[in-house]
C-alpha positions as CSV (number, residue, x, y, z in Angstrom):
1,X,-109.4,-41.9,-59.8
2,X,-111.2,-42.9,-63.0
3,X,-112.5,-39.3,-63.3
4,X,-108.9,-38.0,-63.0
5,X,-107.8,-40.3,-65.8
6,X,-110.7,-39.2,-67.9
7,X,-109.8,-35.6,-67.4
8,X,-106.3,-36.2,-68.4
9,X,-107.4,-37.8,-71.6
10,X,-109.6,-34.9,-72.6
11,X,-107.8,-32.0,-74.3
12,X,-108.1,-29.0,-71.9
13,X,-108.3,-25.4,-72.7
14,X,-105.2,-23.4,-71.6
15,X,-104.9,-20.1,-69.9
16,X,-102.1,-17.9,-68.7
17,X,-101.1,-18.7,-65.1
18,X,-98.4,-16.1,-64.5
19,X,-94.6,-16.1,-64.5
20,X,-94.6,-17.1,-68.2
21,X,-96.2,-20.5,-67.5
22,X,-99.4,-21.7,-69.2
23,X,-101.2,-24.6,-67.6
24,X,-104.4,-26.5,-68.4
25,X,-107.5,-25.0,-66.8
26,X,-108.6,-28.3,-65.4
27,X,-105.2,-28.8,-63.7
28,X,-105.4,-25.5,-62.0
29,X,-108.9,-26.4,-60.7
30,X,-107.6,-29.7,-59.4
31,X,-104.8,-27.9,-57.6
32,X,-107.6,-26.0,-55.7
33,X,-108.2,-29.1,-53.6
34,X,-105.4,-28.0,-51.3
35,X,-105.7,-24.6,-49.7
36,X,-103.0,-23.1,-47.5
37,X,-104.3,-21.4,-44.3
38,X,-100.9,-20.4,-42.8
39,X,-97.5,-19.9,-44.5
40,X,-94.1,-18.8,-43.1
41,X,-91.5,-19.0,-45.8
42,X,-87.9,-18.2,-44.7
43,X,-85.3,-17.9,-47.4
44,X,-81.8,-18.0,-46.0
45,X,-79.0,-16.4,-48.0
46,X,-75.3,-16.9,-47.0
47,X,-72.0,-15.7,-48.3
48,X,-68.4,-15.8,-47.0
49,X,-66.9,-12.4,-46.1
50,X,-63.6,-13.5,-47.6
51,X,-64.8,-12.5,-51.0
52,X,-64.8,-8.9,-50.0
53,X,-62.0,-8.9,-47.4
54,X,-59.7,-6.0,-47.3
55,X,-56.2,-6.8,-48.6
56,X,-54.7,-5.3,-45.4
57,X,-56.8,-7.3,-43.0
58,X,-57.3,-10.6,-45.0
59,X,-54.5,-12.3,-43.1
60,X,-55.9,-11.6,-39.7
61,X,-59.4,-12.6,-40.7
62,X,-58.1,-15.9,-42.2
63,X,-56.1,-16.6,-39.0
64,X,-58.8,-15.9,-36.4
65,X,-62.1,-17.1,-37.8
66,X,-63.4,-20.6,-37.2
67,X,-61.8,-20.9,-33.8
68,X,-63.7,-21.6,-30.6
69,X,-64.8,-18.4,-28.9
70,X,-64.0,-16.1,-31.9
71,X,-67.6,-15.0,-32.2
72,X,-67.6,-14.0,-28.5
73,X,-64.6,-11.7,-29.1
74,X,-66.3,-10.1,-32.1
75,X,-69.5,-9.7,-30.2
76,X,-67.6,-7.7,-27.5
77,X,-66.7,-5.1,-30.2
78,X,-70.4,-4.2,-30.6
79,X,-71.1,-1.9,-27.7
80,X,-74.2,-0.2,-29.1
81,X,-76.5,-0.3,-32.1
82,X,-75.7,1.9,-35.1
83,X,-76.7,2.6,-38.7
84,X,-80.3,1.3,-38.1
85,X,-79.2,-2.0,-36.4
86,X,-79.9,-3.2,-32.8
87,X,-76.8,-4.1,-30.9
88,X,-75.7,-7.5,-32.1
89,X,-75.8,-10.4,-29.6
90,X,-75.1,-14.1,-29.4
91,X,-78.3,-15.9,-28.4
92,X,-78.5,-19.3,-26.7
93,X,-80.5,-22.1,-28.4
94,X,-84.3,-21.2,-28.4
95,X,-85.4,-24.7,-27.4
96,X,-83.7,-24.3,-24.1
97,X,-86.4,-21.8,-23.1
98,X,-89.1,-24.5,-23.5
99,X,-90.6,-26.4,-20.5
100,X,-90.1,-29.6,-22.4
101,X,-86.3,-28.9,-22.7
102,X,-85.1,-32.3,-21.6
103,X,-83.3,-33.1,-24.8
104,X,-81.3,-30.1,-26.0
105,X,-81.0,-29.4,-29.7
106,X,-77.4,-28.0,-29.8
107,X,-74.7,-29.5,-27.6
108,X,-73.3,-27.5,-24.7
109,X,-69.9,-27.1,-26.5
110,X,-71.6,-25.8,-29.6
111,X,-73.8,-23.4,-27.6
112,X,-70.7,-22.0,-25.8
113,X,-68.4,-21.5,-28.7
114,X,-70.2,-21.4,-32.1
115,X,-73.7,-19.9,-31.8
116,X,-73.9,-17.0,-34.4
117,X,-74.1,-13.3,-33.7
118,X,-77.6,-12.1,-34.5
119,X,-78.1,-8.6,-35.9
120,X,-81.6,-7.1,-36.3
121,X,-82.7,-4.0,-38.0
122,X,-84.6,-1.2,-36.2
123,X,-86.6,-0.4,-39.4
124,X,-87.5,-3.8,-41.0
125,X,-88.8,-2.3,-44.3
126,X,-91.7,-4.4,-45.7
127,X,-92.1,-5.5,-49.3
128,X,-95.0,-6.9,-51.2
129,X,-95.0,-9.3,-54.1
130,X,-97.9,-11.3,-55.5
131,X,-99.9,-12.7,-52.5
132,X,-96.8,-12.5,-50.2
133,X,-95.3,-9.8,-48.0
134,X,-91.8,-10.1,-46.7
135,X,-89.0,-8.4,-44.7
136,X,-85.5,-9.2,-43.5
137,X,-85.9,-10.9,-40.1
138,X,-82.2,-10.9,-39.2
139,X,-78.6,-11.0,-40.3
140,X,-76.2,-13.4,-38.7
141,X,-72.4,-13.7,-38.5
142,X,-71.5,-17.4,-38.4
143,X,-68.6,-19.2,-36.7
144,X,-66.7,-19.7,-40.0
145,X,-66.8,-16.0,-41.0
146,X,-69.7,-16.2,-43.3
147,X,-72.7,-13.9,-43.0
148,X,-76.3,-14.7,-43.8
149,X,-79.7,-13.0,-43.9
150,X,-83.2,-14.4,-43.3
151,X,-85.9,-13.0,-45.5
152,X,-89.3,-14.0,-44.0
153,X,-92.4,-14.1,-46.2
154,X,-96.0,-14.6,-45.2
155,X,-99.4,-14.4,-46.8
156,X,-100.3,-10.8,-47.6
157,X,-103.9,-11.5,-46.4
158,X,-103.8,-14.0,-43.6
159,X,-107.6,-14.4,-43.7
160,X,-107.6,-15.4,-47.4
161,X,-107.1,-19.1,-48.3
162,X,-104.3,-19.5,-50.9
163,X,-103.8,-22.2,-53.4
164,X,-100.4,-23.7,-54.1
165,X,-100.0,-22.5,-57.8
166,X,-100.4,-18.8,-56.8
167,X,-98.0,-19.3,-53.8
168,X,-95.4,-20.8,-56.3
169,X,-95.8,-17.9,-58.7
170,X,-95.4,-15.3,-55.9
171,X,-92.5,-17.2,-54.5
172,X,-90.5,-16.9,-57.7
173,X,-91.3,-13.2,-57.9
174,X,-90.2,-12.9,-54.3
175,X,-86.9,-14.5,-55.0
176,X,-86.2,-12.2,-57.9
177,X,-87.0,-9.2,-55.7
178,X,-84.8,-10.5,-52.9
179,X,-81.9,-10.9,-55.3
180,X,-82.2,-7.3,-56.4
181,X,-82.4,-6.1,-52.8
182,X,-79.5,-8.2,-51.4
183,X,-76.6,-5.8,-52.4
184,X,-78.4,-2.9,-50.7
185,X,-78.9,-5.0,-47.6
186,X,-75.3,-6.3,-47.5
187,X,-74.0,-2.8,-48.0
188,X,-75.7,-1.3,-44.9
189,X,-74.5,-4.1,-42.6
190,X,-70.9,-4.3,-43.9
191,X,-70.4,-0.5,-43.4
192,X,-71.5,-1.1,-39.8
193,X,-69.2,-4.1,-39.6
194,X,-66.1,-2.3,-40.9
195,X,-66.6,0.6,-38.5
196,X,-67.1,-1.6,-35.5
197,X,-64.5,-4.3,-36.2
198,X,-61.8,-2.5,-38.2
199,X,-59.3,-5.4,-37.8
200,X,-61.7,-7.4,-40.1
201,X,-62.8,-4.5,-42.3
202,X,-64.1,-5.4,-45.8
203,X,-63.7,-3.6,-49.1
204,X,-67.1,-2.0,-49.4
205,X,-66.5,-1.3,-53.1
206,X,-66.6,-5.0,-53.8
207,X,-70.0,-5.7,-52.2
208,X,-71.6,-6.1,-55.7
209,X,-69.3,-9.2,-56.2
210,X,-71.1,-11.1,-53.4
211,X,-74.0,-11.8,-55.8
212,X,-71.9,-14.4,-57.6
213,X,-71.2,-16.4,-54.5
214,X,-74.6,-16.7,-52.7
215,X,-75.9,-19.9,-51.1
216,X,-79.7,-20.1,-50.7
217,X,-82.0,-22.4,-48.9
218,X,-85.7,-22.3,-47.9
219,X,-87.5,-23.4,-44.8
220,X,-91.3,-23.5,-45.3
221,X,-93.8,-24.0,-42.4
222,X,-97.4,-24.2,-43.4
223,X,-100.9,-25.4,-42.5
224,X,-103.4,-26.7,-45.1
225,X,-106.8,-28.1,-45.8
226,X,-107.8,-30.7,-48.3
227,X,-111.3,-30.1,-49.8
228,X,-111.9,-27.8,-46.9
229,X,-111.1,-30.4,-44.2
230,X,-108.0,-31.1,-42.1
231,X,-106.1,-34.1,-43.3
232,X,-103.1,-36.1,-42.0
233,X,-100.1,-36.2,-44.3
234,X,-99.5,-39.9,-43.8
235,X,-103.1,-40.7,-44.8
236,X,-102.7,-38.6,-47.9
237,X,-99.7,-40.6,-49.0
238,X,-101.6,-43.9,-48.8
239,X,-105.1,-43.0,-50.1
240,X,-105.5,-39.3,-50.5
241,X,-106.5,-37.6,-53.7
242,X,-103.7,-37.6,-56.2
243,X,-104.3,-33.9,-57.0
244,X,-103.8,-33.0,-53.4
245,X,-100.5,-34.9,-53.3
246,X,-99.5,-33.1,-56.5
247,X,-100.1,-29.8,-54.7
248,X,-98.1,-30.8,-51.7
249,X,-95.3,-32.0,-53.9
250,X,-95.4,-28.8,-55.9
251,X,-95.1,-26.8,-52.7
252,X,-92.0,-28.8,-51.5
253,X,-90.4,-28.1,-54.9
254,X,-91.9,-24.7,-55.7
255,X,-92.7,-26.1,-59.1
256,X,-94.8,-24.5,-61.8
257,X,-95.4,-27.9,-63.4
258,X,-96.9,-29.8,-60.4
259,X,-99.9,-30.7,-62.5
260,X,-97.7,-33.0,-64.6
261,X,-96.5,-35.1,-61.7
262,X,-97.5,-38.8,-62.0
263,X,-99.4,-40.5,-59.3
264,X,-96.5,-42.9,-58.8
265,X,-94.0,-40.1,-58.1
266,X,-96.2,-38.2,-55.7
267,X,-97.1,-41.3,-53.7
268,X,-93.4,-41.7,-52.9
269,X,-93.5,-38.5,-50.8
270,X,-93.9,-40.8,-47.8
271,X,-90.3,-42.0,-48.3
272,X,-89.0,-38.4,-47.9
273,X,-91.1,-37.5,-44.8
274,X,-88.9,-37.6,-41.7
275,X,-91.9,-37.0,-39.4
276,X,-92.8,-39.8,-37.0
277,X,-96.3,-38.7,-36.2
278,X,-99.1,-39.3,-38.8
279,X,-100.3,-35.7,-38.6
280,X,-96.9,-34.0,-39.1
281,X,-94.8,-33.5,-42.3
282,X,-91.0,-32.9,-42.5
283,X,-89.8,-33.2,-46.1
284,X,-86.2,-32.2,-46.9
285,X,-84.7,-31.8,-50.3
286,X,-81.7,-30.0,-51.7
287,X,-83.5,-26.7,-52.1
288,X,-85.8,-26.5,-49.0
289,X,-87.2,-28.0,-45.9
290,X,-91.0,-28.1,-45.8
291,X,-92.7,-28.7,-42.5
292,X,-96.3,-29.0,-41.2
293,X,-97.2,-29.5,-37.5
294,X,-100.8,-29.2,-36.3
295,X,-99.7,-27.9,-32.9
296,X,-97.3,-25.2,-34.1
297,X,-99.6,-22.3,-33.1
298,X,-100.6,-23.8,-29.7
299,X,-97.4,-25.3,-28.4
300,X,-94.5,-23.0,-27.6
301,X,-92.1,-25.9,-27.4
302,X,-92.8,-26.8,-31.1
303,X,-92.2,-23.2,-32.1
304,X,-88.9,-23.0,-30.3
305,X,-87.8,-26.3,-31.6
306,X,-88.5,-25.1,-35.1
307,X,-86.4,-21.9,-34.5
308,X,-83.4,-24.1,-33.6
309,X,-83.9,-26.1,-36.8
310,X,-83.9,-22.9,-38.8
311,X,-80.8,-21.8,-37.0
312,X,-79.0,-25.1,-37.6
313,X,-79.8,-25.0,-41.3
314,X,-78.5,-21.5,-41.5
315,X,-75.2,-22.5,-39.9
316,X,-74.9,-25.3,-42.4
317,X,-75.5,-22.9,-45.3
318,X,-72.8,-20.6,-43.8
319,X,-70.4,-23.5,-43.7
320,X,-71.2,-24.3,-47.4
321,X,-70.5,-20.7,-48.3
322,X,-67.2,-20.7,-46.5
323,X,-66.1,-24.0,-48.1
324,X,-66.9,-22.5,-51.5
325,X,-64.6,-19.6,-50.7
326,X,-61.8,-21.7,-49.3
327,X,-61.9,-23.9,-52.4
328,X,-61.4,-20.8,-54.5
329,X,-58.7,-19.6,-52.2
330,X,-56.8,-22.8,-52.4
331,X,-56.8,-22.6,-56.2
332,X,-55.5,-19.1,-56.2
333,X,-52.9,-19.9,-53.4
334,X,-51.7,-22.9,-55.4
335,X,-51.0,-20.8,-58.4
336,X,-49.1,-18.2,-56.4
337,X,-47.0,-20.6,-54.4
338,X,-46.1,-22.9,-57.2
339,X,-44.9,-19.8,-59.2
340,X,-42.6,-19.0,-56.3
341,X,-41.4,-22.5,-55.8
342,X,-40.6,-23.0,-59.5
343,X,-38.8,-19.7,-60.1
344,X,-35.0,-19.3,-60.0
345,X,-34.9,-17.8,-56.6
346,X,-32.5,-19.0,-53.9
347,X,-33.3,-22.0,-51.7
348,X,-33.7,-19.7,-48.7
349,X,-36.5,-17.9,-50.5
350,X,-38.2,-21.2,-51.3
351,X,-38.0,-22.1,-47.6
352,X,-39.8,-18.9,-46.8
353,X,-42.5,-19.6,-49.4
354,X,-43.0,-23.1,-48.1
355,X,-43.2,-21.8,-44.5
356,X,-45.8,-19.2,-45.5
357,X,-47.9,-21.9,-47.3
358,X,-47.9,-24.2,-44.3
359,X,-48.8,-21.3,-42.0
360,X,-51.8,-20.2,-44.1
361,X,-52.9,-23.8,-44.5
362,X,-52.8,-24.2,-40.7
363,X,-55.0,-21.2,-40.4
364,X,-57.6,-22.4,-42.8
365,X,-57.7,-25.9,-41.3
366,X,-60.3,-24.6,-38.8
367,X,-62.6,-24.0,-41.7
368,X,-62.3,-27.3,-43.6
369,X,-60.4,-30.1,-41.9
370,X,-62.7,-30.5,-38.9
371,X,-65.8,-28.5,-39.9
372,X,-68.0,-27.6,-37.0
373,X,-70.6,-30.3,-36.5
374,X,-74.0,-28.7,-35.9
375,X,-75.9,-31.9,-34.9
376,X,-73.1,-33.8,-33.1
377,X,-73.9,-34.6,-29.5
378,X,-77.4,-33.2,-29.8
379,X,-79.7,-34.5,-27.2
380,X,-82.6,-34.8,-29.7
381,X,-82.4,-37.7,-32.2
382,X,-85.0,-36.1,-34.4
383,X,-83.0,-32.8,-34.5
384,X,-80.0,-34.8,-35.6
385,X,-82.0,-36.6,-38.2
386,X,-83.4,-33.4,-39.8
387,X,-80.1,-31.4,-39.7
388,X,-78.0,-34.4,-40.9
389,X,-80.4,-34.8,-43.9
390,X,-79.9,-31.2,-44.8
391,X,-76.2,-31.5,-44.5
392,X,-76.1,-34.6,-46.7
393,X,-78.3,-33.0,-49.4
394,X,-76.2,-29.8,-49.4
395,X,-73.1,-31.9,-49.7
396,X,-71.3,-30.3,-46.8
397,X,-69.1,-33.4,-46.2
398,X,-68.3,-33.8,-49.9
399,X,-67.3,-30.2,-50.2
400,X,-65.2,-30.4,-47.1
401,X,-63.4,-33.5,-48.4
402,X,-62.8,-31.8,-51.8
403,X,-61.1,-28.8,-50.1
404,X,-59.1,-31.1,-47.9
405,X,-57.9,-33.2,-50.8
406,X,-57.1,-30.0,-52.8
407,X,-55.0,-28.7,-49.9
408,X,-53.3,-32.1,-49.5
409,X,-52.5,-32.1,-53.2
410,X,-51.0,-28.6,-53.1
411,X,-48.8,-29.6,-50.2
412,X,-47.6,-32.7,-52.0
413,X,-46.8,-30.8,-55.1
414,X,-45.0,-28.1,-53.1
415,X,-43.0,-30.6,-51.2
416,X,-42.0,-32.4,-54.4
417,X,-40.9,-29.2,-56.1
418,X,-39.1,-28.0,-53.0
419,X,-37.4,-31.4,-52.6
420,X,-36.2,-31.3,-56.2
421,X,-34.8,-27.8,-55.8
422,X,-33.2,-28.8,-52.5
423,X,-31.6,-31.9,-54.1
424,X,-30.3,-29.7,-57.0
425,X,-28.8,-27.3,-54.5
426,X,-27.3,-30.1,-52.6
427,X,-25.6,-31.4,-55.7
428,X,-24.2,-28.0,-56.4
429,X,-22.9,-27.8,-52.9
430,X,-21.3,-31.2,-53.2
431,X,-19.5,-30.2,-56.4
432,X,-18.2,-27.0,-54.7
433,X,-17.0,-29.2,-51.8
434,X,-15.1,-31.5,-54.2
435,X,-13.4,-28.6,-55.9
436,X,-12.5,-27.1,-52.6
437,X,-11.1,-30.5,-51.5
438,X,-8.8,-30.6,-54.6
439,X,-7.7,-27.0,-54.0
440,X,-7.0,-27.9,-50.4
441,X,-4.7,-30.7,-51.4
442,X,-2.7,-28.5,-53.8
443,X,-2.5,-25.8,-51.1
444,X,-1.2,-28.5,-48.7
445,X,1.7,-29.5,-51.0
446,X,2.6,-25.9,-51.5
447,X,2.5,-25.4,-47.8
448,X,5.0,-28.3,-47.3
449,X,7.4,-26.9,-49.9
450,X,7.2,-23.5,-48.3
451,X,7.8,-25.1,-44.9
452,X,10.8,-27.0,-46.2
453,X,12.2,-23.8,-47.7
454,X,11.7,-22.1,-44.4
455,X,13.5,-24.9,-42.6
456,X,16.4,-24.7,-44.9
457,X,16.6,-21.0,-44.5
458,X,16.4,-21.4,-40.7
459,X,19.4,-23.9,-40.9
460,X,21.4,-21.5,-43.0
461,X,20.6,-18.8,-40.5
462,X,21.8,-21.0,-37.6
463,X,25.0,-22.0,-39.4
464,X,25.8,-18.4,-40.2
465,X,25.2,-17.5,-36.6
466,X,27.6,-20.2,-35.3
467,X,30.4,-19.4,-37.8
468,X,33.5,-17.3,-36.5
469,X,33.2,-13.7,-37.4
470,X,35.2,-12.5,-40.4
471,X,38.3,-10.1,-39.9
472,X,37.8,-6.5,-40.2
473,X,41.0,-5.9,-42.4
474,X,42.6,-8.1,-45.0
475,X,45.4,-10.4,-43.8
476,X,49.2,-9.6,-44.5
477,X,50.6,-11.5,-47.4
478,X,52.6,-14.6,-46.3
479,X,56.3,-14.9,-47.1
480,X,57.3,-17.1,-50.0
481,X,58.1,-20.6,-48.9
482,X,58.6,-24.0,-50.4
483,X,56.2,-25.5,-47.9
484,X,53.1,-27.1,-49.1
485,X,50.7,-24.8,-50.8
486,X,47.9,-23.7,-48.5
487,X,49.7,-24.0,-45.3
488,X,51.9,-21.4,-43.7
489,X,55.0,-22.5,-41.9
490,X,55.0,-22.1,-38.1
491,X,56.7,-19.2,-36.5
């Protein structure tokens, strides 16, 4: 320890370490104390298909995805492999194949309804970068309608021991290469998707837009030596060489500046290690899960368990990608519907706008209100612990709540605007009713007058009918008489 402090106090010569980073020569040598004998690095890349959805099919895709059994229906569309892909299938949890399968990883309900569709390539083109080689291991279609790919990287020369700084440099080069290759990889699969599932066809001209919405996460599985000997992680945390801990911490963070980590900070790695055994390591952070297990190569059960962990992490990443899309969709939907609700259209049109809003919100509720829980009801407490930690650090719950609150706010605003418009329309209707009432009273008076006139006319007609008929010729003039005027004398 004193020697380490002395080395830090002595100005060190600097040399170029790659990737634009210069590090002290002594620090690089100290990082040599940890050598990696085996490395499997999986980078998971997820994106929601809604970003490239066809305008014609977007409503059907929004309505159907996320529901139990939806993936089974989609899988049935793929009757054969095409365009360089093996026929896509839904695979059961890997750990179920193990002889020690007494505590299942995924619950039975999840296994029946939400396991992703796995698509593998028949070619699997290989790439090399630095001391790594990599290829696309699979593409998956998740239960929320997001797709993901797994790029698997390993040491280019398995027989050569690698030090952490050169792994970190090659890792960042690999990520840049993967980013450049992603559009090409997405394009090939989405053409296959649109041909096979035309009801959910995407706009292939927009594939380049997916790069703005990617979600990435790493899963690193490795074996290592410290000064040429095997070492247990829990012992390293307590009393191991500080430089060895710096290297381990640098691998978990893929950091170029691991040599600057203080002893106090790297000793805290024990607080992030979820592993129960002294010889295993499970460190989870927001960017990657790093795991070491001494029995990985000799115990099939440990390998299959790890496959399910990777699968669960990938589904969580798909969920995060979908929540990112739904959040954007809600913002765009809010603008459209509020414009419709606040324009001068008739109340009936506003009813239709409100009805459509509620319908689409009901469709998307499968994607955010009760997001599919990957670890719920798992028979393995350790599986739940690891997956839940990833979900927490990737803020799946927070993102889901933000979308739910945004949807609730939109519905509240829409109801308020719609209520105000309905109240205004009701007032107008009431005014029309009052005017109609006044008009009705005037019409009633007129009707009475007309009725009275009609009655008078009827009486006159009756009187005329009962009167004696008038003579047909004029009467003879009466003789002059002194009798009273107006009366004729009797004959």
